[in-house]
N, C-alpha and C positions, 0 to 999 in steps of 0.2 A: 751131377752138375749140368749135364746136357739138358735134362728135363727142366731144371730150374730156370734156365735161360728162356725157355718158351712159356713158362708160367705167366709172364707178363702179358701174353696175348690171350689169356683165358678171361672170359667175361666174369667180372667180380660179382659176388653175391652177398647179400646181408639177410640172414634169417631165411635163407632159401629163395630170396627175391633177387632177380638179376638187376644190377645197377646200370645196365647199359642205357636204360630209359633216362636216368638222371644225367648220364654223360651226354646224351643227345639233347637234353633240354637246357643244360647249363650254358652253352654258347649264346642262345637266344636271350637269356636273362642278362648277360653281361653287355649286350649292345646298348649304346645310349638311344633313348627314345627321342624322336623329333619333337621340337618345341614350336609353339605358335608365336614366339617372340620375333621381333624384327632382326635382331642380331643373335646368331647361334654361338655356342661355345666352340673352342678350337677343335675339340674332338668331333663334334657334329659336323663342322666345316670340312675337316679332313676326311671323315667318312663319306660325306656327300661328294667330294671331289674324287675320291677313289672309285665310288660307284659309277659316277658320270664318265670318268675316263675309261673304266673297264667296259661299260656298256657301249660307248662310242667305238672302241677298238674292236669289239667282238661283232657288233651288228652293222658295222660300216659296209661290209661286202654283201650283206643279206638284204633282200628286197623288203618292202613294207609289210608283206604278209607274214614274215617271220618275226617282226618287231614285237608282236604280242608275247613272245617268249622272254623279253628282256628282264622282266621282274623275276621270273623263275629262275633263269640262269645266273642272274646277279646274286640272288638269294643263295642259290646252291654254291656259288663261288665263295661267298663270305662264310657260309656254314662249313665247307670243307676246310678252308684255311683255319678257321677257329678250332675245329676238331683236331686237325693235324698239329697245330702249335700247342694247344692245351695238352696234347698227349706227350710233349717233350718235357713237361714239368715233372719233378719227382713224385712218385707214389700216385701216379695217375694212370688212367686206362685210355688207350686210343681206339675208339670204335672203328676208325677207317682201316685198322689192320685186320678186320674181319672181312673175308671175301664175301660172306652172305649179305652183309650190309652194303658193300659196294655193288654187288649185283642188284640189290634192291634199288639203288640209285640209278644204275646204268640201264637195266632192262626196260623199265617202263618209259623212260625218256626216249631211248632209241626206238622202241616199238611205236611210240607216239609219232616220231618223225617219219617212220616208215608208212604208217597208216595215213598220215597227212599227205604224203607223196602219192600214195595209191589212190586217195580220194580226189585230189586236186588235179594231178596230171599222171594218170596211170601209164600212158605210153612212154613218157619220159622216165618214169621210175623203173618200169620193166626194161627200158633200153639200156640201163646200166649193167644188166646181166649179160648183154651181148654186144661187144664193141663193133662198131661199123667196119665193114670190110673183112669180117672173119671168114676164112675158108669153110666150105660146107662141111668137111669132115671134122672140123674142130668145134663146130657149133654145140654139139651135146656136151663135150668135155668142158668147154668154156662156161656154159650155163651152170654146170654142176660146180665148178670152181668158184665162179662169182657168187652163186648162192650160199656156198659154204663160207666165203669171205664176208658175206653180208651178215650171216647169223653169228660169226665170230666176234664182230665188232663190240657188242656189250661185254662179252667175256674178256676181250683184250683190255677194254677200259678198266674193268674191275680188277683184273689181275695185275695190271701196270701200277695202279694206285696201291693195292695191297702189298705187292712185292717190294716196291721202293721204300715204303714206310717200315715194313717188317725188317728188311735188310739194314736200314739205318738204325732202328732200335736195337738190333742184335749187335751191330758194330759197337755202339755206344756202351752196351752192357759188357761186352767182352773186353774192351779197352779199360773200362772203369774197374772191372774185376782184376785185370792184369795189374793196373796201377796200385790197387789196394794190396795185392799179394806181394808186389815187388817193394813196397814202401819200407818194411823193416829189413829186407835183404839188400837191396840196391837203391838207396834214396835217389841218386842222380838219374838212374834209369826211370824210376818212378816219376820224377819231376818231368823228365822229357815226355813220358807217357801221358801225364796230366795236360801238358801243353797241347799234345796231339788230340786228347779228349776234348779240350775246349775248341780247337779248330774244327774238329768233327761235329761238335754240337752246333757251331755256327753254320756249317755246311747243311746240317739236317734242318735248321730253320729255313734255309733257302729251298731245300728240297721239299719241305712241307708246303711252302707257298707255290712253288713251280708245279708240283704234282696236281694241286687243286686247279691251277690255271690250265694245265694241259688237259685235265679231265673235261672241263667246261669248254675249252677251245675245240677239241675233237667233237664234242656234242654239237657245238654250233656248226661245225663243218658238215656233220650228218644232216642238220637242219637245213643248211644252205643247198644241199643236194635235192631236197624234197619240197622246197617252197618256191 
């Protein structure tokens, strides 16, 4: 039974072909395409309003040099939200529960911000490794600690997203299994468990959106440090 709980996190295959590519492509197909009409549909208007509000909130504290990242981070935000929400549907696979995929999102973007900071303002970028007024004896230790914390950032981003989604999916499956087992034995308890399952599902919908937002927000903070 323990193994079956974790089977949902295995990448599905069909005739030996991994279907994770299909899971990554599906969200882009579902988005409405912009039209050239004077009046857009309600869905397009809502989508444009959401993107504008998100971009304004994320990039307001960032100077103009970092605004070129707006399209990339807004697309990443919508993509992660779509993957997380689609993974809550029955008989679906959530690619963002794979640590390797989240590392593939986090590492290149983090590395790009670090390289941008080193190129544009190397003194300021290296200054983060040594706080001002540090005692002489603590300088080597602090440099090592700050360097480690710098390289841990993409790992923390990926692990946070993976752990939160994995824990939520496991809780939903455990409570659903408990409700199914208790139904013929204790119907009242099974009904209460089902209510808890509905509430947990609503919580997971919120977690799916919040974790995507936190991922992009932290990436924007790393960008803000380096531009």
